[in-house]
N, CA, C and O atoms as a GROMACS GRO file, in nm:
protein
  324
    1MET      N    1   9.879  15.525   6.865
    1MET     CA    2   9.895  15.479   7.000
    1MET      C    3   9.909  15.327   7.006
    1MET      O    4   9.992  15.274   7.081
    2LEU      N    5   9.827  15.256   6.928
    2LEU     CA    6   9.833  15.111   6.925
    2LEU      C    7   9.966  15.062   6.869
    2LEU      O    8  10.020  14.960   6.912
    3GLN      N    9  10.019  15.137   6.770
    3GLN     CA   10  10.148  15.097   6.714
    3GLN      C   11  10.260  15.114   6.816
    3GLN      O   12  10.353  15.033   6.821
    4LEU      N   13  10.253  15.219   6.898
    4LEU     CA   14  10.353  15.241   7.002
    4LEU      C   15  10.344  15.131   7.108
    4LEU      O   16  10.446  15.081   7.154
    5LYS      N   17  10.222  15.094   7.147
    5LYS     CA   18  10.201  14.987   7.243
    5LYS      C   19  10.254  14.854   7.189
    5LYS      O   20  10.321  14.779   7.260
    6ALA      N   21  10.224  14.826   7.062
    6ALA     CA   22  10.273  14.702   7.000
    6ALA      C   23  10.425  14.703   6.990
    6ALA      O   24  10.489  14.599   7.004
    7LEU      N   25  10.483  14.818   6.964
    7LEU     CA   26  10.627  14.830   6.955
    7LEU      C   27  10.693  14.806   7.090
    7LEU      O   28  10.796  14.740   7.098
    8LEU      N   29  10.634  14.860   7.197
    8LEU     CA   30  10.692  14.846   7.331
    8LEU      C   31  10.667  14.708   7.390
    8LEU      O   32  10.756  14.652   7.454
    9LEU      N   33  10.550  14.653   7.370
    9LEU     CA   34  10.515  14.526   7.431
    9LEU      C   35  10.539  14.407   7.338
    9LEU      O   36  10.535  14.292   7.384
   10GLY      N   37  10.564  14.430   7.212
   10GLY     CA   38  10.596  14.323   7.120
   10GLY      C   39  10.477  14.259   7.051
   10GLY      O   40  10.496  14.162   6.978
   11GLY      N   41  10.361  14.306   7.071
   11GLY     CA   42  10.243  14.251   7.004
   11GLY      C   43  10.178  14.140   7.083
   11GLY      O   44  10.227  14.103   7.189
   12PRO      N   45  10.067  14.087   7.031
   12PRO     CA   46   9.991  13.987   7.106
   12PRO      C   47  10.058  13.849   7.113
   12PRO      O   48  10.025  13.770   7.201
   13MET      N   49  10.151  13.820   7.025
   13MET     CA   50  10.214  13.688   7.023
   13MET      C   51  10.329  13.675   7.123
   13MET      O   52  10.385  13.567   7.140
   14VAL      N   53  10.365  13.784   7.188
   14VAL     CA   54  10.476  13.778   7.283
   14VAL      C   55  10.442  13.687   7.400
   14VAL      O   56  10.527  13.611   7.446
   15GLY      N   57  10.320  13.694   7.449
   15GLY     CA   58  10.278  13.609   7.560
   15GLY      C   59  10.283  13.463   7.524
   15GLY      O   60  10.324  13.379   7.606
   16VAL      N   61  10.242  13.430   7.404
   16VAL     CA   62  10.244  13.292   7.358
   16VAL      C   63  10.388  13.244   7.343
   16VAL      O   64  10.423  13.133   7.385
   17LYS      N   65  10.472  13.327   7.283
   17LYS     CA   66  10.612  13.289   7.265
   17LYS      C   67  10.683  13.274   7.399
   17LYS      O   68  10.764  13.184   7.418
   18LEU      N   69  10.650  13.363   7.492
   18LEU     CA   70  10.710  13.354   7.626
   18LEU      C   71  10.669  13.224   7.695
   18LEU      O   72  10.752  13.158   7.757
   19THR      N   73  10.543  13.189   7.684
   19THR     CA   74  10.494  13.065   7.744
   19THR      C   75  10.562  12.943   7.682
   19THR      O   76  10.602  12.851   7.754
   20VAL      N   77  10.574  12.942   7.552
   20VAL     CA   78  10.640  12.831   7.483
   20VAL      C   79  10.786  12.821   7.526
   20VAL      O   80  10.836  12.711   7.552
   21ASP      N   81  10.854  12.934   7.535
   21ASP     CA   82  10.994  12.934   7.579
   21ASP      C   83  11.008  12.884   7.722
   21ASP      O   84  11.103  12.812   7.754
   22LEU      N   85  10.915  12.921   7.810
   22LEU     CA   86  10.919  12.874   7.948
   22LEU      C   87  10.899  12.723   7.958
   22LEU      O   88  10.969  12.655   8.032
   23VAL      N   89  10.804  12.672   7.883
   23VAL     CA   90  10.776  12.527   7.885
   23VAL      C   91  10.896  12.450   7.829
   23VAL      O   92  10.935  12.347   7.885
   24LEU      N   93  10.953  12.498   7.720
   24LEU     CA   94  11.070  12.430   7.663
   24LEU      C   95  11.189  12.435   7.758
   24LEU      O   96  11.266  12.339   7.766
   25ALA      N   97  11.205  12.544   7.829
   25ALA     CA   98  11.315  12.555   7.925
   25ALA      C   99  11.295  12.457   8.041
   25ALA      O  100  11.391  12.395   8.088
   26MET      N  101  11.172  12.443   8.088
   26MET     CA  102  11.146  12.349   8.197
   26MET      C  103  11.173  12.205   8.152
   26MET      O  104  11.235  12.128   8.226
   27PHE      N  105  11.126  12.168   8.032
   27PHE     CA  106  11.149  12.033   7.983
   27PHE      C  107  11.297  12.009   7.952
   27PHE      O  108  11.344  11.896   7.959
   28GLY      N  109  11.369  12.113   7.918
   28GLY     CA  110  11.512  12.100   7.891
   28GLY      C  111  11.592  12.073   8.016
   28GLY      O  112  11.701  12.015   8.008
   29ARG      N  113  11.542  12.114   8.131
   29ARG     CA  114  11.615  12.096   8.256
   29ARG      C  115  11.590  11.960   8.320
   29ARG      O  116  11.661  11.922   8.413
   30ILE      N  117  11.492  11.886   8.270
   30ILE     CA  118  11.460  11.756   8.327
   30ILE      C  119  11.564  11.655   8.280
   30ILE      O  120  11.600  11.652   8.162
   31SER      N  121  11.610  11.573   8.372
   31SER     CA  122  11.705  11.468   8.338
   31SER      C  123  11.626  11.348   8.286
   31SER      O  124  11.582  11.263   8.364
   32TRP      N  125  11.608  11.341   8.156
   32TRP     CA  126  11.525  11.239   8.096
   32TRP      C  127  11.586  11.100   8.108
   32TRP      O  128  11.514  11.001   8.108
   33ALA      N  129  11.717  11.092   8.118
   33ALA     CA  130  11.781  10.960   8.132
   33ALA      C  131  11.740  10.895   8.264
   33ALA      O  132  11.717  10.774   8.268
   34VAL      N  133  11.732  10.973   8.369
   34VAL     CA  134  11.692  10.919   8.500
   34VAL      C  135  11.546  10.873   8.497
   34VAL      O  136  11.512  10.767   8.549
   35ILE      N  137  11.462  10.954   8.437
   35ILE     CA  138  11.320  10.918   8.428
   35ILE      C  139  11.302  10.792   8.345
   35ILE      O  140  11.224  10.704   8.382
   36LEU      N  141  11.373  10.781   8.234
   36LEU     CA  142  11.364  10.662   8.150
   36LEU      C  143  11.416  10.539   8.223
   36LEU      O  144  11.358  10.431   8.212
   37GLU      N  145  11.527  10.555   8.298
   37GLU     CA  146  11.582  10.442   8.374
   37GLU      C  147  11.483  10.393   8.478
   37GLU      O  148  11.464  10.272   8.493
   38ARG      N  149  11.422  10.484   8.550
   38ARG     CA  150  11.324  10.443   8.653
   38ARG      C  151  11.202  10.379   8.592
   38ARG      O  152  11.150  10.281   8.645
   39PHE      N  153  11.156  10.433   8.479
   39PHE     CA  154  11.040  10.375   8.413
   39PHE      C  155  11.071  10.233   8.365
   39PHE      O  156  10.991  10.142   8.387
   40LEU      N  157  11.186  10.214   8.300
   40LEU     CA  158  11.222  10.081   8.252
   40LEU      C  159  11.245   9.983   8.366
   40LEU      O  160  11.214   9.865   8.353
   41THR      N  161  11.299  10.032   8.478
   41THR     CA  162  11.317   9.945   8.594
   41THR      C  163  11.183   9.897   8.646
   41THR      O  164  11.167   9.780   8.678
   42ARG      N  165  11.087   9.987   8.655
   42ARG     CA  166  10.955   9.948   8.705
   42ARG      C  167  10.885   9.853   8.610
   42ARG      O  168  10.817   9.760   8.654
   43VAL      N  169  10.901   9.873   8.480
   43VAL     CA  170  10.842   9.781   8.382
   43VAL      C  171  10.906   9.644   8.394
   43VAL      O  172  10.837   9.542   8.392
   44MET      N  173  11.039   9.640   8.406
   44MET     CA  174  11.109   9.514   8.417
   44MET      C  175  11.070   9.439   8.545
   44MET      O  176  11.051   9.318   8.542
   45VAL      N  177  11.058   9.510   8.656
   45VAL     CA  178  11.019   9.446   8.782
   45VAL      C  179  10.877   9.392   8.772
   45VAL      O  180  10.848   9.282   8.818
   46GLY      N  181  10.789   9.469   8.711
   46GLY     CA  182  10.652   9.421   8.692
   46GLY      C  183  10.646   9.296   8.607
   46GLY      O  184  10.570   9.204   8.636
   47CYS      N  185  10.727   9.293   8.501
   47CYS     CA  186  10.731   9.175   8.415
   47CYS      C  187  10.789   9.055   8.489
   47CYS      O  188  10.741   8.943   8.471
   48LEU      N  189  10.892   9.076   8.570
   48LEU     CA  190  10.949   8.965   8.647
   48LEU      C  191  10.848   8.909   8.747
   48LEU      O  192  10.837   8.788   8.763
   49LYS      N  193  10.775   8.997   8.813
   49LYS     CA  194  10.674   8.950   8.909
   49LYS      C  195  10.562   8.876   8.838
   49LYS      O  196  10.512   8.776   8.889
   50TRP      N  197  10.523   8.924   8.722
   50TRP     CA  198  10.419   8.856   8.644
   50TRP      C  199  10.468   8.719   8.598
   50TRP      O  200  10.394   8.621   8.603
   51LEU      N  201  10.595   8.714   8.552
   51LEU     CA  202  10.652   8.588   8.506
   51LEU      C  203  10.660   8.487   8.620
   51LEU      O  204  10.642   8.367   8.597
   52ALA      N  205  10.686   8.533   8.740
   52ALA     CA  206  10.696   8.442   8.855
   52ALA      C  207  10.561   8.382   8.890
   52ALA      O  208  10.555   8.274   8.950
   53THR      N  209  10.452   8.449   8.855
   53THR     CA  210  10.320   8.397   8.888
   53THR      C  211  10.271   8.292   8.788
   53THR      O  212  10.176   8.219   8.817
   54LEU      N  213  10.335   8.283   8.673
   54LEU     CA  214  10.293   8.184   8.574
   54LEU      C  215  10.334   8.044   8.619
   54LEU      O  216  10.439   8.025   8.681
   55SER      N  217  10.252   7.950   8.588
   55SER     CA  218  10.281   7.812   8.631
   55SER      C  219  10.353   7.733   8.524
   55SER      O  220  10.388   7.617   8.545
   56THR      N  221  10.378   7.794   8.408
   56THR     CA  222  10.438   7.719   8.298
   56THR      C  223  10.588   7.745   8.282
   56THR      O  224  10.646   7.710   8.180
   57ASN      N  225  10.651   7.806   8.382
   57ASN     CA  226  10.794   7.832   8.370
   57ASN      C  227  10.866   7.782   8.494
   57ASN      O  228  10.803   7.739   8.591
   58SER      N  229  10.997   7.790   8.492
   58SER     CA  230  11.075   7.741   8.604
   58SER      C  231  11.132   7.853   8.690
   58SER      O  232  11.218   7.829   8.775
   59ILE      N  233  11.086   7.975   8.668
   59ILE     CA  234  11.130   8.087   8.751
   59ILE      C  235  11.038   8.093   8.873
   59ILE      O  236  10.916   8.099   8.860
   60TYR      N  237  11.099   8.091   8.988
   60TYR     CA  238  11.021   8.089   9.111
   60TYR      C  239  11.025   8.226   9.178
   60TYR      O  240  11.110   8.310   9.148
   61LYS      N  241  10.932   8.246   9.268
   61LYS     CA  242  10.923   8.373   9.339
   61LYS      C  243  11.051   8.405   9.416
   61LYS      O  244  11.087   8.522   9.429
   62ALA      N  245  11.118   8.304   9.466
   62ALA     CA  246  11.244   8.326   9.538
   62ALA      C  247  11.351   8.382   9.444
   62ALA      O  248  11.431   8.467   9.484
   63THR      N  249  11.352   8.335   9.320
   63THR     CA  250  11.449   8.385   9.223
   63THR      C  251  11.423   8.531   9.193
   63THR      O  252  11.516   8.611   9.186
   64VAL      N  253  11.298   8.567   9.175
   64VAL     CA  254  11.261   8.706   9.150
   64VAL      C  255  11.296   8.792   9.270
   64VAL      O  256  11.345   8.904   9.255
   65ALA      N  257  11.270   8.741   9.389
   65ALA     CA  258  11.305   8.817   9.510
   65ALA      C  259  11.455   8.839   9.519
   65ALA      O  260  11.499   8.947   9.560
   66ASP      N  261  11.534   8.739   9.482
   66ASP     CA  262  11.680   8.754   9.482
   66ASP      C  263  11.725   8.858   9.380
   66ASP      O  264  11.814   8.939   9.407
   67LEU      N  265  11.663   8.856   9.262
   67LEU     CA  266  11.697   8.956   9.161
   67LEU      C  267  11.664   9.098   9.209
   67LEU      O  268  11.741   9.191   9.188
   68LEU      N  269  11.548   9.113   9.273
   68LEU     CA  270  11.508   9.245   9.323
   68LEU      C  271  11.603   9.294   9.432
   68LEU      O  272  11.635   9.412   9.438
   69LYS      N  273  11.647   9.203   9.519
   69LYS     CA  274  11.745   9.241   9.621
   69LYS      C  275  11.876   9.284   9.557
   69LYS      O  276  11.940   9.378   9.603
   70ASP      N  277  11.916   9.214   9.451
   70ASP     CA  278  12.038   9.251   9.380
   70ASP      C  279  12.024   9.389   9.316
   70ASP      O  280  12.117   9.469   9.321
   71PHE      N  281  11.908   9.416   9.255
   71PHE     CA  282  11.885   9.548   9.196
   71PHE      C  283  11.893   9.657   9.302
   71PHE      O  284  11.953   9.762   9.280
   72GLU      N  285  11.831   9.632   9.416
   72GLU     CA  286  11.834   9.731   9.526
   72GLU      C  287  11.976   9.754   9.576
   72GLU      O  288  12.012   9.868   9.608
   73SER      N  289  12.056   9.648   9.583
   73SER     CA  290  12.193   9.665   9.632
   73SER      C  291  12.280   9.741   9.533
   73SER      O  292  12.382   9.799   9.571
   74ARG      N  293  12.240   9.743   9.407
   74ARG     CA  294  12.314   9.815   9.303
   74ARG      C  295  12.266   9.959   9.287
   74ARG      O  296  12.316  10.031   9.200
   75GLY      N  297  12.170  10.001   9.369
   75GLY     CA  298  12.126  10.140   9.365
   75GLY      C  299  11.993  10.164   9.299
   75GLY      O  300  11.950  10.279   9.290
   76LEU      N  301  11.925  10.061   9.253
   76LEU     CA  302  11.790  10.078   9.196
   76LEU      C  303  11.689  10.064   9.310
   76LEU      O  304  11.630   9.958   9.330
   77LEU      N  305  11.671  10.173   9.382
   77LEU     CA  306  11.590  10.169   9.504
   77LEU      C  307  11.443  10.141   9.476
   77LEU      O  308  11.375  10.081   9.560
   78LYS      N  309  11.393  10.182   9.362
   78LYS     CA  310  11.252  10.163   9.330
   78LYS      C  311  11.222  10.022   9.280
   78LYS      O  312  11.106   9.990   9.254
   79ALA      N  313  11.323   9.939   9.268
   79ALA     CA  314  11.302   9.805   9.214
   79ALA      C  315  11.222   9.719   9.310
   79ALA      O  316  11.151   9.628   9.265
   80GLY      N  317  11.230   9.743   9.438
   80GLY     CA  318  11.163   9.658   9.535
   80GLY      C  319  11.018   9.694   9.559
   80GLY      O  320  10.947   9.621   9.628
   81GLU      N  321  10.974   9.804   9.504
   81GLU     CA  322  10.835   9.847   9.530
   81GLU      C  323  10.738   9.781   9.438
   81GLU      O  324  10.618   9.807   9.446
   0.00000   0.00000   0.00000
């Protein structure tokens, strides 16, 4: 009886394999290029804002604000946040 059940249901590892296949399918559908672009944009904006706060450089807050406006006009909507 157990052999028939294992034959019909595929054994105990079927649930694990199904779960792994589902997770891989979900990660495969994610557009990783978009996520990477947004992450790098946020890192770059954070670095620009940090650089503008330093007193040892010639980049001013107005310059950073102009760059952020330019990024927003080019479609990087999260750049201004």
